[in-house]
N, C-alpha and C positions, 0 to 999 in steps of 0.2 A: 606674441613673438614678433621679432623684426630682424631685418638683415643686419648682421653685426659688422661693424667697420673693421674688426680684426680678422674677419674671414674674407679672403680675397676672391676665392673661386670655389664653386661646388659643381662637380661633374659626376653624373651617374656612371658607374662602372658596369660594362656589359660582360665582363669576363669572370666576375666573381659570384653572381647570384646563383642560388639553388632553389629548386622547386620540387616539392614532394606532395603528392595527392594520392590517398589510398581509400578504398572502400572498407568500412569497418562495420561492426555490429550487424553481422550477417547481411551485408550489402544495403543497410538502411541509411548509413551516414557516410559522408566524406570527411576524413580527417586531413586537414591541409596544413602544411608547414612550408613557408616561403622565406627567402632571404633577398634583400636588396642592398647593394653596396654603393657608396659614394666616395669619390676622391675629393679631398678637401685641402686647399692651399690657404695658408694663413700668414699673418705677420709673425715674426719671431716672438713677440711678446704675448701672443694669443694663448689662452688657457682652454681647458676642455669645456668649461661652461660656455664659452663663446660659441663653440661648435654645436653643442647640444641645443642651444637656444636660437640658432639661426633659422630664419623662416624658410630658407631654401631646402631644408632637410625635413623629412617626415617627423611627426611627433607620435609618441605612444598613444594608441587608441585610434589612429587613422586607419581607414580602410585601405586594402591593397590596391584596388581598382574598382571601376564600375562593374566589371564582370564578377569580381570577388568582393562585393561590398560588405560581406559578413566575415571576412578574414581581416583581422586587426593586428596592428603593430603592438607587440607586447614586450619588446626589449630592444636595446641597442648596445653595441660594443664599439669601442674606439681603439684603433691601433695606430700608434705613432711611428711613422716610417723615417721621418727626418725632423729637424726643428720646425719646418714649415709645412710638412706634408703628412696628412692623416688618411686612414681608411676607416670610414664609418659604416658599420654593418647593422642593418635593421632586420629584426626577426618578426615574422608574421605567422599567426596561427588562427585556426578556426575549425569549428565542427558544423558541417552543413548537411542539409537534407540531400539525399541522392535521388534524382529524378531520372527515370529511364536508365539508371546505372551510370550516367555521365554528367548531366547538367546539374549545376549547383542551384540550390534554392535556400530561402530563408530557413534557419534551423527549426522554426516553429512548424514547418511543413513536414518534418520528418515523421514517418509513421511510428506508431507505438511499438515497443518491443514487448512481446508477451511470452512469458516462461511459465510452464506448468510444472507442478510438483505435488507432493502430498505430505500430510502429517498424520500421526496416529496417537490416540488418547485412550485411556482405560475408563470405561463407564460401567456403573453397576446396573444389572439387569434383573428382572423378576420372572422372565420367561426364557426358555431355550429357543433355538432357531425354529423349531416346529410349532412354537406357541404354547408349549406345555409349561405350567407354573413350576418355578424352582422352589421346592419344599421337601421336607422330610417325608418319610413313608407314613407318618401320622398326620400329615396335612398341615404341619407348621411351616410358615414361610422361612426361608433361609436367607441370611444377609451376607453381603461381602462377595457374592459371585459377580465377576466382572468379565467384560469382553472388550477386545480392541476395536475401536471405532476409527476407521480410516477416513480422512477428509481430504478432498482435493484442494489445492491452493494454486493461485495464479499471481504472478508478479508482473505488473505493467509499469513500464518506464516510458516517459515521453516528455517533450518540452511543451510548456503551456505559457501563455501570455500572462495570466492572472492566477493568484493563489489567495485564498481566503481562509485563514486559520479558524474562524468561527464556524464556517460551513464544514470544515474538516472535523471539528469537534462534534458537530451534530451527526455526521456520517459515521464517526467512530462508535456511536451508540445506536446504530441502525442496521437493519437488514434490507435487502432489495424488495421494492414493491413492484418491480417490473421484471420481465424476462431478461437475464443478463448472461451472456456467453453460453446460452443454451440451458441455463438453470432457472427453474420456476421461482416466482416470488416467495420470499421467506427463507430461501436456502443459502444465500450469500451474505457474508458479514465482512466488513472492512476491518482488518486486524492491524494494519499499519499504513500510515500515510505520511510521507516526508517530502520536503521541498527544499531545493537549494537554489539561491538566487544567482543568476548570471547577468552581469551588467557590462555593456560595451558602450562605446562612444555614441552609437546611433540607436541602440535599443536595449531593453532589459526584459528578461523572461525568467521562467522557473523550470528547473529540472525536477520533475515529479516522479516519485516512486510510490506505487500503491500495491499493497498485498491484500488479497481477498481470499477468504476461506469458505469453501462450500461444504454443506452438510447434507448428506442423503437422509431423508426422513426415515427414522427407524421406529417402527410401531406408532407412527403418527402421520399427519398429513404434511405436505411440503411447506405450507404457510406457518406450521408450528415446529419446523425443524430445529430452531434455536430456542424454543421454549424450555424453561426448567421443568423437570418431571420428577415428582415425588410420590411415593406410595401413600395412599390415604389411610392414616392410622393415627391414633391418639389415646389419651387417658380419659377422654370424655366421649359419650355416645348420646345419640338422640333416642328417646323412647316415647311410645304413645301412651297417653294418660287414659285410665279407665273411665268409661262413661261417655255418653254421646256429646259431641261438640267440644270436648275438652282439649283436643289437639295433642300436641307433643311438647316435650321439654328436653333440655340437655342436662344430663346428670353425670356424675363420676362413674366410670365403668368399674364394676366389681366382679370378683371371681365367683366360683361355685359356693364359696363359704361366706359370701356377702362382704368380703373384704376388698378394699380398693386394689385394683390390679397393679402389679409391679412392672409390667411392660406394656407397651401400647397394644391396643386391639385394632384389628382391621375394620375399616369403615367402608360402607358403600357410597354411592354418589350423593345420597341425601344425609349422610352422617349416621345411619343406623349400623349397628355392629353386624359384621358378616358372621353368620354362625360357624362354629368350629365344624370341621369335616370329620367324617368317620375315618378311622385308620385306612390308609390306602386310597382315599378319595382326594381329589384335587380341590383346592380352594383358590379361585382367581381373585387376586387383589385388585382394588380400584386405584387408578393413578390419577393425580391431579397435574394439570399443566398450567404454567404461569408465564405470561408474556414478559420478556426481559428487555426487549429492544424496540425502538421506533421503527417505522417502515418508510423508506425514502426511495425515490427512483435513482438507481445506480447509473443508468445511461446519461443522466443529467450531469454527471461529473465530467464528462468530456474525455474520458480516458481512452476511448476507442475511436472517436471521430477525428 
């Protein structure tokens, strides 16, 4: 840009500016909206382009001042008063970190916003609250009995300098390997992670939103809170062979008539059939647990620091 010969005089107006600065986001940020106006005198043949491109006027993307270096010009309006006289109004806006409730800081220094909530899902169970097996009076396991499982969730929003989508992809398939927000390893899972790029004349950063779901370990240990859990049953069972040193083998399970069973039989930890119980007696099924997610340090994401 350069001084345009069709623009004769540029003078900042001290009667028209407006300044608005408010604490937002529960006193975490300052939302700033300023205006600056200039009186412009031109030759009669001047056009709007001459004024917009004159170097004596701000350009979009400029900082408001050294004190408000993260408040940028994001728009300009031009009002023609006479054939040679204009009023140019420049709008500035920014979202800053609030320090001690008053001083402005780089938006990257704004503390994270943390919001807690919860969700609920229906999960099938094989035991009641007291640990008694869910079955008929004849000792046959019953299916389809479910209970609501409430999970705590937290949404964390903050500005960050860098964003790596590959790292995000890894964490979307992982649980925490460290203590995170008071929850032990294995209980937290990243269920949503989004990033929006903010680019200004002087810097670029990312507005990050992360949502994490915490699962209280039900009938298991904390590190296995997100493991898949399935009742150990099938159409095949392990039997011991007759004779010393013959070991065991896996065969098709049969019923009392030596016919292949038409529904799965319960198996113990080693694959042997769990004997049927007498009427009125309980049979405790064995459950298998399967690891579904990687384990990564959640504090390394930088969401809280």
